[in-house]
C-alpha positions as CSV (number, residue, x, y, z in Angstrom):
1,X,142.5,-65.6,-110.9
2,X,142.7,-63.6,-114.0
3,X,142.7,-65.4,-117.8
4,X,146.2,-63.7,-119.9
5,X,145.4,-62.5,-122.7
6,X,146.8,-63.8,-126.6
7,X,149.4,-61.7,-127.6
8,X,149.7,-62.0,-132.0
9,X,151.4,-58.9,-131.8
10,X,154.7,-60.4,-133.0
11,X,153.7,-63.2,-134.7
12,X,152.0,-60.5,-136.6
13,X,154.6,-58.6,-137.2
14,X,156.9,-61.0,-138.4
15,X,153.9,-62.4,-140.8
16,X,154.7,-59.0,-142.7
17,X,158.3,-58.4,-142.7
18,X,158.1,-62.3,-144.7
19,X,154.9,-61.1,-147.2
20,X,157.3,-57.3,-147.6
21,X,160.4,-59.6,-148.7
22,X,157.9,-61.6,-150.6
23,X,156.6,-59.2,-152.5
24,X,159.1,-56.3,-152.9
25,X,163.0,-58.5,-153.3
26,X,161.4,-59.8,-156.2
27,X,160.4,-56.4,-157.7
28,X,163.1,-55.0,-157.1
29,X,165.4,-57.6,-159.2
30,X,162.7,-57.9,-161.6
31,X,163.6,-54.1,-161.9
32,X,166.7,-54.0,-161.4
33,X,167.0,-56.3,-164.3
34,X,165.1,-54.9,-167.0
35,X,167.5,-52.0,-165.7
36,X,163.7,-49.6,-165.5
37,X,163.7,-46.2,-163.1
38,X,160.5,-43.2,-163.4
39,X,161.5,-39.9,-164.3
40,X,159.3,-37.7,-161.2
41,X,161.7,-34.3,-161.6
42,X,159.3,-32.4,-162.9
43,X,160.9,-31.0,-165.6
44,X,161.6,-34.4,-166.3
45,X,165.5,-34.2,-167.5
46,X,166.2,-37.9,-167.7
47,X,163.3,-37.9,-170.3
48,X,163.0,-37.6,-173.7
49,X,160.2,-35.1,-174.4
50,X,157.6,-36.1,-176.9
51,X,158.6,-33.6,-179.8
52,X,161.9,-35.4,-179.8
53,X,160.7,-38.6,-180.4
54,X,158.8,-37.2,-183.2
55,X,161.6,-35.3,-184.3
56,X,163.3,-39.3,-185.0
57,X,160.1,-41.1,-186.5
58,X,159.7,-38.4,-188.9
59,X,163.3,-39.0,-190.0
60,X,163.0,-42.8,-189.6
61,X,164.5,-43.0,-192.7
62,X,167.4,-41.7,-192.4
63,X,170.6,-43.4,-190.3
64,X,171.6,-40.3,-187.8
65,X,175.2,-41.2,-186.4
66,X,175.4,-39.8,-182.7
67,X,179.3,-39.7,-182.1
68,X,179.8,-38.3,-178.3
69,X,184.1,-37.8,-177.5
70,X,183.8,-39.5,-174.1
71,X,183.5,-42.6,-172.8
72,X,179.3,-42.8,-171.6
73,X,180.3,-44.7,-168.7
74,X,181.8,-42.6,-167.0
75,X,178.7,-41.1,-166.7
76,X,177.2,-43.2,-163.9
77,X,179.7,-43.0,-161.4
78,X,178.9,-40.9,-158.1
79,X,181.3,-37.7,-158.8
80,X,179.4,-37.3,-162.2
81,X,176.1,-37.2,-160.9
82,X,175.0,-34.3,-162.5
83,X,175.8,-35.7,-165.8
84,X,172.7,-38.3,-165.6
85,X,170.0,-35.7,-167.9
86,X,173.1,-36.1,-171.1
87,X,173.7,-39.2,-170.4
88,X,169.7,-41.0,-170.3
89,X,169.7,-38.5,-173.4
90,X,171.6,-40.7,-175.1
91,X,171.0,-44.0,-173.6
92,X,167.3,-42.9,-174.7
93,X,168.5,-42.1,-178.3
94,X,170.7,-45.2,-178.9
95,X,167.6,-47.1,-178.2
96,X,166.1,-46.1,-181.5
97,X,166.0,-47.7,-184.9
98,X,168.1,-45.5,-186.7
99,X,170.0,-43.8,-184.2
100,X,174.2,-45.1,-184.5
101,X,175.8,-43.3,-180.8
102,X,179.8,-44.1,-180.3
103,X,180.8,-43.0,-177.6
104,X,185.2,-43.0,-178.1
105,X,188.3,-41.1,-176.1
106,X,189.9,-39.1,-178.3
107,X,192.8,-39.5,-177.2
108,X,192.9,-42.8,-177.8
109,X,191.3,-42.5,-180.8
110,X,192.8,-40.5,-182.9
111,X,191.8,-41.2,-185.7
112,X,188.0,-40.8,-186.1
113,X,188.8,-38.4,-184.4
114,X,190.6,-37.1,-187.8
115,X,187.6,-38.6,-189.4
116,X,185.3,-36.7,-188.2
117,X,187.0,-33.7,-188.6
118,X,189.6,-33.8,-191.5
119,X,190.8,-30.5,-191.4
120,X,190.7,-29.0,-188.1
121,X,187.4,-26.8,-188.8
122,X,185.1,-28.5,-185.5
123,X,188.3,-28.7,-183.1
124,X,186.8,-31.1,-181.5
125,X,187.6,-32.2,-177.5
126,X,186.2,-34.5,-175.0
127,X,183.0,-33.9,-174.0
128,X,182.2,-32.4,-177.3
129,X,179.1,-34.0,-179.4
130,X,179.4,-35.1,-183.1
131,X,175.9,-35.1,-185.4
132,X,175.8,-36.7,-188.7
133,X,173.1,-37.3,-190.8
134,X,173.6,-36.5,-195.3
135,X,176.9,-36.1,-195.2
136,X,176.4,-33.2,-192.4
137,X,178.2,-32.6,-189.2
138,X,177.5,-30.5,-186.7
139,X,179.2,-30.1,-183.6
140,X,178.0,-29.4,-179.8
141,X,180.9,-28.4,-178.0
142,X,180.6,-29.6,-174.1
143,X,180.7,-26.3,-172.4
144,X,177.6,-26.0,-174.1
145,X,174.8,-28.7,-172.8
146,X,174.5,-27.2,-169.1
147,X,174.0,-23.6,-168.7
148,X,173.8,-21.1,-166.1
149,X,170.4,-19.2,-167.1
150,X,169.8,-15.3,-165.5
151,X,169.4,-16.4,-162.0
152,X,172.3,-18.7,-161.6
153,X,170.6,-22.0,-162.0
154,X,172.0,-24.4,-163.9
155,X,170.3,-26.1,-166.5
156,X,171.1,-29.3,-168.2
157,X,170.5,-27.4,-172.3
158,X,171.6,-30.8,-174.1
159,X,168.4,-32.5,-175.5
160,X,167.0,-29.0,-177.7
161,X,170.8,-28.6,-178.9
162,X,170.7,-32.1,-180.0
163,X,167.1,-31.8,-181.5
164,X,168.6,-28.3,-183.8
165,X,171.8,-30.7,-184.9
166,X,169.2,-34.0,-186.1
167,X,166.6,-31.4,-187.6
168,X,169.6,-29.6,-189.3
169,X,172.0,-32.3,-190.7
170,X,168.3,-34.4,-191.4
171,X,168.0,-31.4,-194.0
172,X,170.3,-32.2,-196.2
173,X,172.4,-28.2,-194.8
174,X,174.1,-26.2,-192.8
175,X,172.7,-22.5,-192.9
176,X,174.2,-20.8,-195.6
177,X,176.2,-17.4,-194.9
178,X,176.7,-15.9,-198.3
179,X,179.8,-12.8,-198.9
180,X,178.9,-10.3,-201.9
181,X,181.0,-10.0,-204.3
182,X,181.4,-7.7,-207.4
183,X,182.6,-4.8,-205.8
184,X,186.2,-4.9,-204.4
185,X,185.5,-6.3,-201.3
186,X,188.0,-8.2,-199.0
187,X,187.8,-12.1,-199.5
188,X,186.7,-15.9,-197.4
189,X,189.5,-16.9,-199.1
190,X,191.8,-13.9,-198.3
191,X,191.8,-11.3,-195.8
192,X,188.8,-12.9,-194.0
193,X,190.0,-16.0,-193.9
194,X,190.3,-16.7,-190.4
195,X,186.9,-15.4,-190.3
196,X,185.5,-17.4,-192.6
197,X,187.1,-20.4,-190.7
198,X,185.1,-19.7,-187.3
199,X,181.9,-18.9,-189.5
200,X,182.6,-22.3,-190.4
201,X,183.2,-23.3,-186.9
202,X,180.0,-22.5,-185.8
203,X,178.3,-25.0,-188.5
204,X,177.7,-22.4,-191.1
205,X,177.8,-22.6,-194.5
206,X,180.2,-20.0,-195.7
207,X,180.6,-19.2,-199.7
208,X,180.7,-15.9,-202.1
209,X,177.9,-14.8,-204.0
210,X,178.0,-12.6,-207.7
211,X,174.8,-11.0,-207.4
212,X,174.7,-9.3,-210.4
213,X,175.4,-12.2,-212.3
214,X,173.4,-14.5,-210.2
215,X,170.0,-12.9,-209.7
216,X,168.6,-13.4,-207.0
217,X,169.4,-14.8,-203.2
218,X,169.6,-18.7,-202.9
219,X,166.9,-19.9,-200.7
220,X,169.1,-21.2,-198.0
221,X,170.8,-17.9,-197.3
222,X,170.7,-17.1,-194.2
223,X,173.2,-14.4,-193.3
224,X,174.5,-11.7,-196.3
225,X,177.5,-10.1,-195.8
226,X,179.3,-7.2,-197.7
227,X,182.4,-6.7,-196.6
228,X,184.9,-3.5,-197.9
229,X,183.1,-2.3,-200.3
230,X,184.9,-0.1,-202.6
231,X,182.3,1.2,-204.8
232,X,178.2,1.0,-205.1
233,X,175.8,-2.0,-205.7
234,X,174.0,-1.9,-209.1
235,X,170.3,-0.7,-208.6
236,X,169.4,-4.4,-210.1
237,X,171.3,-5.9,-206.3
238,X,169.8,-3.2,-204.0
239,X,166.4,-4.2,-204.8
240,X,167.0,-7.8,-204.4
241,X,168.9,-6.7,-201.2
242,X,165.7,-4.8,-199.8
243,X,163.1,-7.9,-201.9
244,X,165.6,-9.9,-199.2
245,X,165.1,-7.6,-196.4
246,X,160.9,-7.3,-196.8
247,X,161.5,-11.3,-196.6
248,X,162.9,-11.8,-193.0
249,X,166.4,-11.3,-194.4
250,X,169.3,-11.1,-191.9
251,X,172.5,-8.2,-193.6
252,X,175.8,-7.9,-192.2
253,X,177.4,-4.9,-193.9
254,X,180.7,-4.3,-192.7
255,X,181.5,-1.0,-194.3
256,X,185.3,0.4,-194.5
257,X,186.2,4.3,-194.3
258,X,187.3,4.1,-198.5
259,X,188.3,7.2,-201.6
260,X,185.4,6.6,-203.7
261,X,184.1,9.2,-205.9
262,X,180.7,10.1,-205.5
263,X,178.2,8.4,-202.7
264,X,177.1,4.4,-202.4
265,X,173.2,6.2,-202.5
266,X,172.1,1.8,-203.2
267,X,173.9,1.1,-199.8
268,X,172.1,4.3,-198.2
269,X,169.0,3.0,-200.1
270,X,169.4,-0.7,-197.8
271,X,170.8,1.2,-195.2
272,X,167.5,4.0,-194.5
273,X,165.6,0.8,-194.8
274,X,166.5,0.1,-190.9
275,X,166.7,3.7,-190.2
276,X,170.8,4.1,-190.3
277,X,172.8,6.7,-192.1
278,X,176.9,6.6,-193.5
279,X,179.4,9.1,-193.1
280,X,181.9,9.5,-195.2
281,X,184.3,9.3,-193.0
282,X,187.6,8.3,-191.1
283,X,188.1,8.6,-187.3
284,X,190.9,8.5,-185.7
285,X,191.8,9.3,-181.8
286,X,193.9,11.9,-180.9
287,X,194.5,11.3,-176.9
288,X,197.6,8.7,-176.2
289,X,195.5,7.9,-173.3
290,X,192.3,6.1,-175.5
291,X,195.0,5.1,-178.1
292,X,196.0,1.2,-178.7
293,X,198.6,-0.5,-179.9
294,X,198.5,-1.7,-183.6
295,X,200.2,-5.6,-185.0
296,X,203.6,-4.3,-184.7
297,X,202.9,-3.0,-180.5
298,X,202.8,0.7,-181.6
299,X,200.6,2.8,-180.3
300,X,198.7,4.2,-183.5
301,X,196.1,7.0,-183.5
302,X,194.0,4.9,-185.9
303,X,193.8,1.8,-183.2
304,X,191.6,3.1,-179.8
305,X,189.4,2.6,-176.9
306,X,185.5,2.3,-177.4
307,X,182.5,1.0,-175.1
308,X,179.5,-1.3,-176.1
309,X,176.2,0.0,-174.7
310,X,174.1,-2.2,-172.7
311,X,171.3,-4.5,-174.7
312,X,168.2,-5.4,-173.2
313,X,169.4,-7.2,-170.2
314,X,169.8,-4.0,-168.9
315,X,168.0,-1.5,-170.2
316,X,164.6,-1.9,-170.8
317,X,163.6,0.5,-173.0
318,X,165.3,-2.7,-175.7
319,X,164.3,-5.9,-176.5
320,X,167.2,-6.8,-178.4
321,X,170.9,-7.8,-176.6
322,X,174.1,-7.5,-178.1
323,X,176.2,-6.6,-175.9
324,X,176.1,-7.3,-171.9
325,X,177.4,-11.3,-172.7
326,X,180.4,-9.5,-174.5
327,X,181.4,-6.2,-171.5
328,X,180.8,-9.1,-168.9
329,X,183.6,-11.1,-170.8
330,X,185.1,-7.7,-171.2
331,X,185.4,-7.6,-167.6
332,X,186.7,-10.8,-167.1
333,X,189.8,-9.7,-169.0
334,X,188.6,-12.2,-171.7
335,X,188.6,-9.1,-174.8
336,X,189.6,-5.6,-175.2
337,X,187.4,-2.8,-176.2
338,X,189.0,-1.4,-178.7
339,X,188.5,-0.6,-182.8
340,X,190.4,-0.2,-185.7
341,X,190.5,2.1,-189.1
342,X,186.6,3.0,-188.4
343,X,184.3,4.7,-189.9
344,X,181.2,7.1,-188.0
345,X,177.7,5.9,-188.4
346,X,174.2,7.8,-187.0
347,X,170.7,7.3,-187.4
348,X,167.6,9.1,-188.9
349,X,165.1,11.5,-186.7
350,X,162.3,9.6,-185.5
351,X,160.0,12.3,-186.7
352,X,161.7,11.5,-190.5
353,X,162.2,7.8,-190.5
354,X,158.6,6.1,-191.5
355,X,159.9,3.3,-190.3
356,X,160.2,4.3,-186.4
357,X,157.2,2.7,-185.2
358,X,157.8,-0.6,-185.6
359,X,162.2,-0.9,-185.8
360,X,164.2,-1.2,-183.0
361,X,167.9,0.3,-183.8
362,X,170.8,0.5,-180.5
363,X,173.8,1.9,-181.2
364,X,175.7,-0.7,-180.1
365,X,180.2,1.1,-180.2
366,X,181.2,4.4,-178.9
367,X,183.8,6.7,-179.1
368,X,184.8,7.5,-174.9
369,X,184.7,10.8,-173.8
370,X,188.0,11.6,-171.4
371,X,187.7,13.9,-168.4
372,X,190.6,16.4,-168.7
373,X,193.0,16.5,-165.6
374,X,193.3,19.9,-165.2
375,X,190.1,21.9,-166.4
376,X,188.1,18.7,-165.8
377,X,186.1,19.2,-168.5
378,X,184.7,16.0,-169.8
379,X,184.4,15.4,-173.7
380,X,185.7,13.3,-177.2
381,X,189.4,13.0,-178.4
382,X,188.0,11.7,-181.3
383,X,188.9,13.5,-185.1
384,X,187.3,13.1,-188.4
385,X,188.3,13.8,-191.9
386,X,186.5,13.4,-194.7
387,X,186.8,10.4,-196.6
388,X,185.0,9.6,-200.2
389,X,181.1,11.2,-200.5
390,X,180.6,14.1,-202.3
391,X,181.2,17.9,-201.1
392,X,177.8,17.7,-198.3
393,X,179.4,14.7,-196.9
394,X,182.9,16.0,-196.6
395,X,181.7,19.2,-194.3
396,X,179.5,17.6,-192.4
397,X,182.6,15.5,-191.5
398,X,185.8,18.3,-191.6
399,X,183.6,20.7,-189.7
400,X,180.5,18.5,-187.1
401,X,182.0,15.5,-186.4
402,X,185.5,16.2,-184.7
403,X,184.6,16.1,-180.7
404,X,182.0,14.6,-180.7
405,X,179.4,11.4,-179.4
406,X,180.1,9.3,-182.9
407,X,178.9,5.8,-182.6
408,X,180.9,3.0,-184.8
409,X,178.2,0.1,-184.9
410,X,174.5,-0.4,-185.2
411,X,171.9,-3.0,-184.9
412,X,168.4,-2.7,-186.3
413,X,165.4,-4.7,-186.1
414,X,161.9,-4.2,-188.3
415,X,159.3,-5.8,-186.4
416,X,156.9,-5.8,-188.6
417,X,158.9,-8.0,-192.2
418,X,161.0,-9.7,-189.2
419,X,164.4,-9.0,-191.5
420,X,168.1,-8.1,-189.4
421,X,170.9,-5.7,-190.1
422,X,173.5,-5.6,-188.0
423,X,176.7,-2.6,-190.0
424,X,179.9,-1.0,-188.4
425,X,181.5,1.5,-189.9
426,X,184.7,-0.8,-190.3
427,X,186.1,-4.4,-191.7
428,X,189.3,-4.5,-189.6
429,X,188.7,-6.5,-186.3
430,X,188.3,-9.5,-188.8
431,X,190.6,-8.5,-191.6
432,X,193.5,-11.3,-191.3
433,X,196.0,-7.6,-191.8
434,X,194.4,-5.7,-189.3
435,X,192.9,-7.7,-186.1
436,X,194.9,-8.1,-182.9
437,X,194.1,-8.5,-179.3
438,X,193.3,-4.9,-178.9
439,X,190.3,-4.8,-181.1
440,X,189.3,-8.2,-179.8
441,X,186.0,-6.8,-178.0
442,X,184.7,-5.9,-181.3
443,X,185.9,-9.0,-183.7
444,X,183.6,-11.4,-180.9
445,X,180.6,-9.0,-180.9
446,X,180.6,-9.3,-184.9
447,X,181.2,-13.0,-184.5
448,X,177.9,-13.0,-181.6
449,X,176.6,-10.8,-184.1
450,X,176.1,-13.5,-186.2
451,X,174.1,-15.9,-183.9
452,X,171.3,-12.7,-183.4
453,X,170.8,-11.9,-187.2
454,X,170.0,-15.8,-187.7
455,X,170.5,-18.9,-185.1
456,X,171.3,-21.5,-186.0
457,X,170.8,-24.0,-183.5
458,X,166.9,-23.7,-184.4
459,X,164.1,-24.0,-181.4
460,X,161.7,-27.2,-181.4
461,X,160.2,-25.9,-178.5
462,X,162.1,-28.3,-176.7
463,X,163.1,-26.0,-172.9
464,X,165.8,-26.4,-171.0
465,X,165.4,-29.1,-168.1
466,X,166.3,-28.1,-164.2
467,X,165.5,-29.0,-161.0
468,X,162.4,-27.7,-159.3
469,X,162.3,-27.1,-155.7
470,X,159.2,-26.5,-153.9
471,X,158.8,-22.9,-151.8
472,X,155.8,-21.8,-149.6
473,X,156.3,-17.8,-148.9
474,X,154.6,-16.3,-145.6
475,X,153.3,-12.8,-145.2
476,X,154.8,-12.6,-141.8
477,X,157.3,-14.3,-139.0
478,X,153.9,-14.8,-137.0
479,X,152.6,-16.9,-140.0
480,X,155.3,-19.1,-140.5
481,X,155.6,-19.6,-137.0
482,X,152.0,-20.7,-137.3
483,X,152.3,-23.3,-140.3
484,X,155.5,-24.5,-138.7
485,X,153.2,-25.7,-135.8
486,X,150.8,-27.1,-137.9
487,X,154.1,-29.4,-139.9
488,X,155.3,-30.1,-137.2
489,X,154.5,-29.1,-133.3
490,X,151.2,-31.1,-133.8
491,X,152.1,-34.3,-135.5
492,X,155.1,-34.8,-132.5
493,X,152.5,-33.7,-130.2
494,X,150.1,-36.3,-131.0
495,X,153.0,-39.0,-131.7
496,X,154.2,-38.1,-128.2
497,X,150.9,-38.8,-127.2
498,X,150.3,-42.7,-129.3
499,X,153.6,-43.6,-127.7
500,X,152.0,-42.6,-124.3
501,X,149.1,-44.8,-124.8
502,X,150.7,-47.6,-126.0
503,X,152.8,-47.3,-122.9
504,X,150.1,-47.6,-120.7
505,X,148.9,-50.8,-122.7
506,X,151.1,-52.2,-124.1
507,X,151.1,-55.2,-120.9
508,X,147.4,-55.3,-121.0
């Protein structure tokens, strides 16, 4: 009679189970108690970047207040899991001694909302974040925390935006935009008041500047505006602006047609630095098919359709892009591609422009061509009439620019000095008395241009964070089948052999 072997497998399994419980249950309880987690995502979606930590530590002597217009605990719900990167960013920031995080429902605490935005400039909404430090406030709109890249991948941009806001507020001042005065320009307290409020809502400090009187451009100036001047810059002002450009300045000229004697030689000199030319005319539309309505809802030859040529996103010839986002919004029906009361602009031919090799110039607003239904011919139906300037410019405007392809807006980027210019042949789209829905496209382009001229969201090298997925690329179907066999089939065969051996020997 064979001796029966002692089978300890059951006892061993029981002991192993007890050990697992004794080891892992206490660990789980400890981790739960201290609410400790580990961020295993490749882009560290749930962990503050080292540059963010350094920024906070560098400003440890300043009190930084974060006001989040939402109840943060709601982010813990399963349906809000995609918002967890923002939740972890805010809660980790709150752990710093010099940061105070306040989360509230703006509908339940209207008094605090009013205190944060007493003049309703920021137009705060649920989900927005307000950063305050050194008596400076900056809003981050709720729609900016998560963004889609060009591939359609949803990314978390919140940490980079918060870093930018903290750095701006800690510096003690917002980036400033100065509107020049002293040349009969439109005022930010008058015709441009609505546009000025829009700029303030984008976290810019908006002021006026008499350059002839002050004698210099302030150090905090990020953009200089010249809007609808009725007379030329002085020689002194021209030199100051050109020096500003040589040091990487950003300039925006909105130059209405105007009846003046003689040319704006100093304004022309600034434009020539960027390779651009000013026409002395006013352009109207002769085709009713291309005319748009004025503020009285009457079809008007001074309001007409235009187009915005594609930028670098769709045209590899350029590195800059001011129009692609706008064209997308227009295609959705959000805005109308129109302009009002413009003069035309052009560029200096490359062989006559010394800076052509290092200056990128592109038209961003053009008149549209029309096909004649009877003849089938395609042409332009805009008319040019001279206004201001001298006899030479008058002849060109009256004799050569009617029925031609015309440009009403340009950008120019000097890659040596990093200077930028945005120039528009009208200020009507931002004038309280002239703007309407039919010129909303050009108004929006003017607003977008400020971000191109100077991005108020200072970059610290904190990249957007996103989910990363491993993938394999195969040369052909045969290679794919081989890999699948190695990864799936062979392990299954080995497992099957193991089960068969176990079944055969389980009673031995």
